[in-house]
N, C-alpha and C positions, 0 to 999 in steps of 0.2 A: 289797203282793203285786208280784217282778220279773218283767217279762216274760217271755213266754215264748219260749223261743228260734228257735223256729217264727216268731212274728210276727217276729221278726230278721232273718229268712233273709230276706225280700223288702224291708229295708227300703232307702231308696235313698240308703248309705254307701258310698262312690267309695273301696274299700279291697279291695288283693289284694295275696296276696304278691309282686305285683312293685312295687307302689305301696309297700308297704311296708320295701321291700329299698332301692329308689331312695330313698325319704325321711329313709331309716336312714344310708344313704351320703351325701346330701346334710348332713343334721346333724353329724354326725361331719366330715365336711371343715368344716364352719364352725366347728363348736366346735376343732379345728386352725387354723384359721387367727386365728380370735379368741385362744386363747391361744397358739399361740408363733409368727403371720404366714404371712403366706401360704410364703413361701421355704420358710421349717421344713416347711408343714403338705406342700407339692408333695415335698420329700425325702422327707416318710413314706411318702406314697401313691408314691411312688416306687419303694421297696423292697417295696410288695405286689405292684404290679406288673411288677416284674423277675420277682418270683417266678412270677406267673400268667403273664408271657410266655414263661417255662423250660415253664412243663405244653402250653402250648399252642405254643409250637416243636416240642417230645417230639411232641405227639401228632399235628400235622399230619405230621411225619418217617415219623412209624410207618407213617399212614394214607397217603403215597403212595409207601411204601418205600423211601425216599430218605436218603443219612445229612449229607445236607444239602444246601437248595431251591438254585437259581438266580435269579435277579435276577425274571422273570419269573411265578417258581413264588412269591417273595416277594409280589410286589404283591399278585398272586390270592388268597396267603394273606391279606395283610391284610385285603383286600376282603371276602374270604367270614367271617372270623374275625367281622366287626362284621356283616354280612347275620345272621349266628347270631343275634347278641343285640339282631337290631333296629336296627342304624346303618343310615344311607344312605348309606354310602362307595362313589365311585367312579373309577375311574384317568381321570387328566388325561392323563397321558405319562409315560412310562419312558424314559431315558436311562443310556449309561455311568456318568451322574455323580448324578442323581436319580430318584426314582420320586414325582410329580406328583398326590396324591388331594385331592377332595374329598368332602366330609358336608353330609349336607341333611339328615339326620335323626338326631338325638345318642343313642346307647341309654339314657341317663338320663333324655331326654323333660326337660323344665321343667326337673328337680330339679338340671341344670347351670348354672341361669341365676347368676348373681354368684359363680360356684363354681371359680372356673381352676385351682387345685389338681387339682379333680377331674378337669381334663386329662392329667393326669401319668399317670393311666394307660393312653391311647391314646399317648403319647410312651413310655414308658417295654418295654408291650407291643410296641409297633410298633420301638423301638427295640433292643431285644434280640433279636426273629424277626430284623431285617437282618442285626445285625451276628455275630450268631452264624451266620448263613448265607454270610454275603458279606466278613465281618471288620471291617466297618465301620458306623457310621452316626450319621447328626447329624438328629435329629427338630428342624423347626423347624414351630412352630405359630403358619402368617400368620395367619389370623384363625380366629377360636371361637365360638361359640355362646354357649359360657358366657360370654365377653367382650360379649355383644348381636349375633355377625355373625349375617346373614340364615343362613351356613351357614358350614362348616369349612374353610379349605386348608393343605393339611399336605404339609410338602416334607422328602421321606426320602433324607437328601444322602450320597451312596454311597461318597463319595471324600475325602478331608481335602485340597480342592482351596481353592485361591482364594476361589473364592464359598462354600463351603462356610464358612469361617475367618471371614467374613464375617456368616453367618445368628447368629441368634438361635437358640439350644434349647440340649439337650441331647445332649453323645457319647456313643458306644456304642463298646465294641474288642470284636472277637471274633477269633476263631483260623482262621476259614475262609478259605484260598485260591483265590481261581480258580473260583471256586462254578458257572459258565457252562461 
């Protein structure tokens, strides 16, 4: 006879929707990395990140009643969107050339460990929002929890300068002009 569902409700099984979805994403990223390699897997995840970034950007612009966001608003949005999904991002510095962020808690939790391609979600969402509002972004993932660092260090370069050209990362182009 199968167990009574009421008996299972209190069973010590660590599973809820959030854990299930993070595990699902981890395994999908792992399967992609295994089948097509980390670079190609990162590319596929980038496509999803761009779509999500587009929607998040539209949502924040609508909420703030702005056709475009300025540099400080973009930085605040990047931190806020991660806060809403239980990330631990904060602003380290904002200059005309770069928004520097740190993260002490990945929204994917321990499911991100060893899955560097999942960091493309952050890169693409950040890159799309920054470039669409400010005209240009190059997202440099200097350190990541996925790669075993204690925290993430992310630089969003805002100008195609000499510094940005030497930085590792992905470039994003937008159409914004002088958003500040």
